[in-house]
Structures are given as C-alpha cells and as structure tokens.
N, C-alpha and C positions, 0 to 999 in steps of 0.2 A: 719137179714136174707133176708128181702125183698129188702134192699138196694143192697145186693150182687146179687140177681136175676136181678134187674133192670140194674145193672152194667154189668153183663154177657150178658144179652139180648141186651143192647146197643152196647156192644163191638162186638157181633156176627153180629148185623145189620150193623155196620160200615164196618166190614170185608167183608160181602156179597156185600154191596154197592161198595166197592173198587174193588172187583173181577168183578162185572158186568161192572163197568166203564172201567176197564182195558181190559176186553173182547171186549167191544165195540170199543175201540181205536185200539186194535189188529186187529179186523175184518175190520175196516175202512182202516187201513194201508196195511194189507196183501192181502185182497181179493178185496175190492172195488177199491182202487187206482190202483192195478196191473191190474185189469180188464179194467178200463178206459184207462190206459196206453196202454195195448195190443190192444184194439179196435181202439184207436186214431192213433196208429202208422201205421195203414193200410190206413189212409187218406193221399192222395197225398199233399205234401207241409208242413206237420207237422214233425218237427224233434224231439221234446220232449214235454212231458206234465207232470206237477207236481201240486199237491195240496199244497197250501201255506196258512198260517194263517195270516191275516192282521186285526189288531185290534179285534182279537177274532172271526173273520168271515172267513170261508174257501172260497177260490177262486181257480179257475183252471188257471194256467199260461201255455199258449200254445205257444211254440217257433216255428216259421215258417222259411222256407227256401225260397221257391218261390211258391206262390199260384196263380193259374190261374183262379179259380172260387171260389171267397170268399163266395158267397151265399151258394153254395153247401157244402163247408167245414163247414160253420157256422151251417147249418141245420143238418149236420151229427153229429157235436159235441153236439148240443142241444139234439139230440136223445140219445147219449151215456151218457151224463153227467146228464141230468135231470134239477134240479133247481139250481145247483151250478153256480155262476157267472163266466164268461169266460173272460180272458184278453189275447189278442194276443200280443206276443213279436216279433217285426219285425226287419228288418235291414234298417232302415231309415237313411237319411242323413239330414244335416241342411237345404238344399234347399227344400227337400220334406216336411219337417216340416213347413217351412215358407209358402210354397205353400198351404198346407192343412189349415193353419191358415187363409190365404186369402180366401179360399173356404168356410170357416165357415159362412160368411155372406149369400152367396147364398144358402147354405144347410139349415140354420136355417129359412131363408125366405121361402124356398120351403116347409119345414115342416109346418110352421105356416100358410102360405097362401094357400098351396096346389098347387102352380104353379110349378110343377115338370119338365115340359118341359123347362121352362125358366131356372130353376136351372141346368138342364143337359147342356143346351147350354152355360151357364155362366162357368160351371166347365170345359167343353171341351175347351172353349176359353182360360181360364186361364192356363190350362195344355199345350195347344198348344204353347202359348206365352213363357212358361217356358221350352219348349222342353222335356216335360214329357208325358209318355203314361199313360192314365187313363182308368180304367175299372170301370164303374158305373152300379150297379144293384140295384133293389129295389123290395120289396114286401110289403104286408100290415103291416109288423112289423118293418122293418128296411131299411136303405140305406147302401149299401155295396160299399166301395171305396177302390180301389187298385191303388196306384201311383207307377210307375216304372221309374227309371232313372239309366241306367247302371246296376250295381250290387246291387243297393239300392232299397228297396221296403217298402212303407208305407202302412199299412193295417188298416182300421178302419171300425167298424160296428156302425152306429148311429141309435139307436132305435127311432122310431117315436112316441111311446106311453110311453116311460120310463119304460119298463118292468123290467129292472135291470138284464137281462140275460147276457148282454155284457158290460164290463167295458172299459174305454178308453184304447186304446193300448199304448204300450210304446216301446222304443228302447231297443234292446239287449245290456246289459252293460257288 
C-alpha cells in the first residue's frame, strides 16, 4: 500500500515538474522572445533578432543592415535584453575582416596600456590606407568599431573588462 502511494506521489510530482518546465519554455518563447523582437525592431539598423541555443547557453543573434551609431544601438539592446549575451551578425567582406584583424594589435594594446589616443590614430591610419571608413566610439565598458566599405559593413563591440554581454560578431551566412 505504501509503495503505491510513493509511486503515485512520485508520478504526480514528475507530471507537475513537466508542466512547470513546459510552461516556462512556452512563456520564454511566446512572450519574452516576441517582446524582445518587437522592441528591437524599432532600433534603426536592426533587421532581425532571434534567441539561439549554443552549447546549452542562450544568446541573442542580432542581424544588422546598416548601423550608423553602434554605441547607441548596443546600449539600447542591453536595456531591452538584460543579461543575455548579444552577437551582431553583419555584412562584412574579406578585406574588412583582414583589416579588423590588423587593427587588433592597436586595440588590444590600447585596452592593456590605456593609450586610447594612440589606438585611435593607428586605427584611423590603417583604415585610411585601406580606403575604408571607420567609426570608432568608446565608453567605460567597451570599444565600438564600425568599418564601412561600399555595401559591406563590419561591426564589432570589444568589451574592455570582459563582462560577457557582447560576443564576437560574425558574417551573415
């Protein structure tokens, strides 16, 4: 008799747990994701937003079209999303990727040594030599870089203190 009670109570507990878990997933997909999507669509330069699971961790993939003020877009997204990591999906080309890789030395040196004026001058020089327009912004949390070349645009947010809010950007596939 007691074995049957334990079995029934265990079964009811498992069913309740399943319902609660299903309710949480439904709430996340139906209301939270659609709310983030609706709010982010109002930000200029964002074409789509979706939550994806990577290695069991949720992240927000933000597809961009043309962003003119990356810092403002990033701060707006942070306010909407909260703690979920953000990855920008941009329209880069091979020459912008190569140029950004060359800029990494100046960027990392600027972050490490704090010589941001020299970093900016170096980045501007590299971009000018490559015939690329660069927008460089900075605040106490991150460095915001936008490289433009024709219809191609590379977007990158490099956190200065490794907060984990922004993941490395990637090209639209």
